[in-house]
Backbone as JSON, one array per atom type, in Angstrom:
{
  "sequence": "MRGKEDRGSATVELAVSLPALVLLLFAALTAVVAVRVQGECVDAAREAARAEARGEPGEPAGRRVAPDGASVSVVIDGDTARATVRVRIQPLGGRLPGFEIGATAVAAMEPGVGP",
  "N": [[-41.15, -25.48, 8.49], [-39.28, -25.64, 11.64], [-37.08, -27.85, 12.56], [-35.73, -29.82, 15.74], [-33.18, -30.63, 15.45], [-32.08, -28.24, 14.07], [-32.01, -26.19, 15.79], [-29.81, -23.7, 17.63], [-27.81, -23.61, 14.93], [-27.31, -21.67, 13.92], [-25.78, -19.85, 15.9], [-23.49, -22.03, 15.61], [-22.61, -21.8, 13.12], [-21.77, -18.78, 13.08], [-19.63, -19.14, 15.31], [-17.87, -20.66, 13.77], [-16.94, -19.12, 11.68], [-16.14, -16.67, 12.34], [-13.65, -17.05, 13.54], [-11.79, -16.29, 10.67], [-13.14, -14.32, 10.01], [-11.69, -12.61, 11.75], [-8.77, -13.2, 11.07], [-9.16, -12.33, 8.08], [-9.39, -9.62, 8.66], [-7.33, -9.01, 10.12], [-5.13, -9.29, 8.05], [-5.79, -7.55, 6.16], [-5.45, -5.07, 7.65], [-2.87, -5.41, 8.28], [-1.86, -5.16, 5.07], [-2.33, -2.83, 5.0], [-0.75, -1.18, 6.62], [1.71, -1.99, 5.6], [1.58, -0.84, 3.0], [1.66, 2.24, 3.92], [4.17, 2.17, 5.16], [5.61, 1.64, 2.99], [5.15, 3.75, 1.19], [6.56, 5.48, 2.87], [9.29, 4.64, 2.66], [9.41, 5.03, 0.02], [9.74, 8.18, -0.09], [11.44, 8.6, 1.66], [13.78, 7.26, 0.06], [13.85, 8.97, -1.93], [14.53, 11.67, -1.09], [17.03, 11.07, 0.11], [18.65, 10.37, -1.88], [18.14, 12.83, -3.41], [19.44, 14.59, -1.77], [22.15, 13.45, -1.7], [22.7, 13.75, -4.7], [22.91, 16.75, -4.75], [24.99, 17.23, -3.25], [25.08, 17.91, -0.77], [26.32, 18.12, 2.86], [26.92, 15.91, 5.71], [24.99, 13.27, 7.41], [22.76, 11.08, 4.97], [19.4, 12.41, 3.97], [17.71, 11.14, 3.94], [17.22, 9.37, 6.41], [16.13, 10.93, 8.03], [13.51, 10.71, 7.78], [13.02, 8.59, 7.19], [11.03, 5.26, 7.78], [11.34, 4.26, 11.53], [13.83, 1.8, 12.41], [14.74, 1.56, 10.09], [17.05, 1.05, 7.26], [19.59, 3.24, 5.67], [21.21, 3.42, 2.91], [23.54, 4.96, 0.3], [24.95, 5.04, -2.65], [27.23, 6.18, -4.93], [27.33, 6.3, -8.51], [28.92, 6.91, -10.88], [27.78, 9.36, -13.17], [24.98, 9.78, -11.13], [23.34, 9.34, -8.2], [22.54, 6.91, -6.13], [19.82, 5.81, -3.85], [18.92, 3.38, -1.36], [16.37, 2.35, 0.84], [15.3, 0.19, 3.54], [13.47, -1.71, 5.34], [12.28, -3.84, 7.91], [9.55, -5.33, 8.57], [7.43, -6.43, 11.16], [4.69, -8.58, 12.06], [1.77, -8.13, 14.34], [4.07, -7.87, 16.88], [6.32, -9.32, 16.11], [5.6, -11.98, 16.31], [4.49, -13.17, 14.25], [6.05, -14.44, 11.01], [7.89, -11.86, 9.55], [8.21, -9.51, 7.2], [10.26, -8.13, 4.22], [10.73, -4.57, 3.44], [10.91, -2.42, 0.98], [12.68, 0.59, -0.86], [13.73, 2.09, -3.68], [15.83, 4.75, -5.33], [17.02, 6.91, -7.8], [19.26, 9.65, -8.84], [20.62, 12.36, -10.82], [23.54, 13.51, -10.5], [24.15, 16.93, -9.69], [25.5, 19.67, -11.31], [29.2, 20.14, -10.99], [29.42, 18.64, -8.47], [31.28, 16.22, -7.26], [32.03, 12.68, -6.74]],
  "CA": [[-41.03, -25.05, 10.31], [-37.85, -26.05, 11.68], [-37.02, -29.23, 13.53], [-34.93, -30.21, 16.68], [-31.87, -30.88, 14.7], [-31.71, -27.01, 13.76], [-31.76, -25.42, 16.94], [-28.42, -23.49, 17.84], [-27.13, -23.95, 14.02], [-26.63, -20.04, 13.51], [-24.41, -20.03, 16.72], [-22.5, -22.45, 15.45], [-21.94, -20.99, 12.08], [-21.01, -17.86, 13.24], [-18.58, -19.79, 15.82], [-16.85, -21.27, 13.03], [-16.69, -17.68, 10.8], [-15.42, -15.49, 13.48], [-11.79, -16.92, 13.56], [-11.87, -16.34, 9.42], [-13.3, -12.98, 9.78], [-10.84, -12.22, 12.33], [-8.04, -13.6, 10.03], [-9.17, -11.3, 7.61], [-9.15, -8.25, 9.19], [-5.64, -9.09, 10.69], [-4.51, -9.59, 7.09], [-6.27, -6.4, 5.84], [-4.76, -4.23, 8.76], [-1.04, -5.63, 7.65], [-1.7, -4.91, 4.2], [-2.58, -1.34, 4.99], [0.35, -0.83, 7.11], [2.67, -2.05, 4.51], [1.56, 0.24, 2.03], [1.98, 3.24, 4.3], [5.6, 1.78, 4.9], [6.15, 1.61, 1.59], [5.12, 5.57, 0.92], [7.78, 6.17, 3.59], [10.66, 4.56, 2.08], [9.99, 5.74, -1.24], [9.91, 9.11, 0.4], [13.1, 8.31, 2.41], [14.96, 7.28, -0.67], [13.96, 10.15, -2.77], [14.98, 12.94, -0.47], [18.3, 10.77, 0.28], [19.31, 10.65, -3.25], [18.19, 14.27, -4.07], [20.54, 15.35, -1.11], [23.36, 13.32, -2.15], [22.99, 14.17, -5.68], [23.21, 18.11, -4.47], [26.5, 17.33, -2.42], [24.83, 18.33, 0.88], [27.17, 17.36, 3.72], [26.54, 15.01, 6.53], [24.29, 11.96, 6.9], [21.62, 11.54, 4.35], [18.38, 13.47, 4.54], [16.54, 10.02, 3.87], [17.46, 9.04, 7.73], [15.44, 11.89, 9.16], [12.13, 10.72, 7.0], [12.79, 6.63, 7.01], [10.48, 4.47, 9.34], [11.76, 3.69, 12.29], [14.58, 1.04, 12.04], [15.24, 1.38, 8.47], [18.81, 1.29, 6.67], [19.57, 3.68, 4.26], [22.21, 3.36, 1.88], [23.57, 5.86, -0.84], [25.93, 4.44, -3.9], [27.17, 7.21, -6.14], [27.73, 5.59, -9.56], [29.1, 7.85, -12.61], [27.12, 10.72, -12.66], [24.07, 9.47, -10.36], [23.18, 8.48, -6.87], [21.42, 5.6, -5.92], [19.53, 5.55, -2.58], [17.84, 2.4, -1.12], [15.98, 2.29, 2.25], [15.16, -1.15, 3.48], [13.12, -1.65, 6.85], [11.7, -5.44, 8.06], [7.97, -5.45, 9.1], [7.11, -7.5, 11.85], [3.18, -8.11, 12.32], [2.06, -8.96, 16.05], [5.19, -7.54, 17.37], [7.45, -10.72, 15.94], [4.88, -12.89, 16.37], [4.68, -13.99, 12.83], [7.07, -14.26, 9.88], [8.16, -10.59, 9.04], [8.46, -9.88, 5.47], [10.95, -6.83, 4.29], [9.9, -3.54, 2.55], [12.22, -1.37, 0.34], [12.23, 1.37, -2.02], [15.16, 2.81, -4.44], [15.39, 6.31, -6.03], [18.14, 7.42, -8.48], [18.79, 11.39, -8.82], [21.2, 12.75, -11.52], [24.46, 14.51, -9.69], [24.37, 17.97, -9.66], [27.12, 20.0, -12.01], [30.18, 20.35, -9.61], [29.24, 17.9, -7.23], [32.01, 15.18, -7.62], [31.93, 11.91, -5.74]],
  "C": [[-39.29, -26.12, 10.27], [-37.84, -27.32, 12.71], [-35.86, -29.14, 14.59], [-33.27, -29.95, 16.23], [-31.07, -29.6, 14.34], [-31.05, -25.91, 14.45], [-29.99, -25.27, 17.2], [-27.49, -23.27, 16.41], [-26.22, -22.65, 13.5], [-25.73, -19.84, 14.34], [-23.32, -20.51, 16.32], [-21.93, -21.99, 13.96], [-21.18, -19.57, 12.29], [-19.89, -18.1, 14.6], [-17.52, -20.2, 14.94], [-16.45, -20.04, 12.39], [-16.07, -17.23, 11.13], [-13.74, -15.92, 13.14], [-11.17, -16.55, 11.92], [-12.17, -14.88, 9.26], [-12.15, -11.99, 10.39], [-9.03, -12.22, 11.15], [-8.02, -12.6, 8.81], [-9.07, -9.84, 7.36], [-7.67, -7.78, 9.5], [-4.59, -8.74, 8.93], [-4.95, -8.17, 5.86], [-5.27, -4.86, 6.36], [-3.42, -4.35, 8.15], [-1.07, -5.08, 6.55], [-1.82, -3.05, 4.01], [-1.24, -0.51, 5.87], [1.58, -0.74, 6.31], [2.52, -1.18, 3.47], [1.75, 1.78, 2.59], [3.47, 3.35, 4.49], [6.47, 2.04, 3.57], [6.35, 2.91, 0.79], [6.5, 5.98, 1.89], [8.96, 5.92, 3.03], [10.52, 4.86, 0.88], [10.18, 7.33, -0.9], [11.13, 9.48, 0.88], [14.06, 8.18, 1.26], [15.06, 8.56, -1.68], [14.94, 11.24, -2.28], [16.84, 12.25, -0.04], [19.15, 11.18, -1.01], [19.0, 11.75, -4.04], [19.23, 15.05, -3.13], [21.86, 14.91, -1.57], [23.7, 13.89, -3.27], [23.22, 15.92, -5.6], [24.79, 18.34, -3.65], [25.75, 17.95, -1.15], [25.75, 17.08, 2.07], [26.47, 16.91, 4.88], [26.02, 13.7, 6.5], [23.05, 12.46, 5.71], [20.52, 11.67, 4.66], [17.22, 12.31, 4.56], [16.28, 9.5, 5.6], [16.07, 9.63, 8.21], [13.71, 11.51, 8.63], [11.76, 9.1, 6.78], [12.08, 6.21, 8.33], [11.52, 3.85, 10.05], [12.86, 2.37, 12.28], [15.13, 0.58, 10.89], [16.78, 1.42, 8.09], [18.66, 1.91, 5.53], [20.96, 3.81, 3.89], [22.19, 4.3, 0.74], [24.92, 5.53, -1.58], [25.9, 5.79, -5.13], [28.32, 6.6, -7.16], [27.85, 6.38, -10.7], [28.41, 9.01, -11.87], [25.51, 10.3, -12.08], [23.99, 8.88, -9.37], [22.14, 7.91, -6.49], [21.32, 5.1, -4.19], [18.8, 4.43, -2.08], [17.8, 2.23, 0.26], [15.15, 0.96, 2.35], [14.08, -1.11, 4.96], [12.1, -3.38, 6.83], [10.22, -5.09, 8.97], [7.74, -6.84, 9.87], [5.77, -7.5, 12.92], [3.24, -8.68, 13.69], [3.45, -8.89, 16.79], [6.62, -8.78, 17.17], [7.05, -11.84, 15.98], [4.82, -13.97, 15.46], [5.68, -13.74, 12.43], [6.96, -13.04, 9.69], [8.47, -10.69, 7.72], [9.17, -7.96, 5.54], [10.14, -6.05, 3.12], [11.06, -2.42, 2.33], [11.66, -0.5, -0.77], [13.91, 1.72, -2.45], [14.67, 3.87, -5.37], [16.65, 6.42, -6.27], [17.92, 8.91, -8.54], [20.24, 11.44, -9.75], [22.38, 13.73, -10.53], [24.21, 16.1, -10.54], [25.78, 18.78, -10.55], [28.0, 20.09, -11.13], [30.22, 19.83, -8.64], [30.14, 16.57, -7.58], [31.86, 14.17, -6.35], [32.98, 11.82, -4.32]]
}
């Protein structure tokens, strides 16, 4: 049988654990967003390296599929084209410290395409 000192303990336990659950949910959602953005960076880097290796004119193709605010750089090194895509993620609209996500792809230059 419960005594008077146990009254309301379930409410207190819920009130104490609720912030931890919210923090865990926030961390999980941030991880999901980071994985999605990482996939977009990989796709953009692959597209940019492939387009540069084929000698397609204009801006790198990776810019079309890159996440918003991403930087796309392509470097030709001998017979390979290396594309790097980087973007900074700001959780909660910049209220928390952000982190950088990036990807690099390399493609062999097609015959007849020079630097």
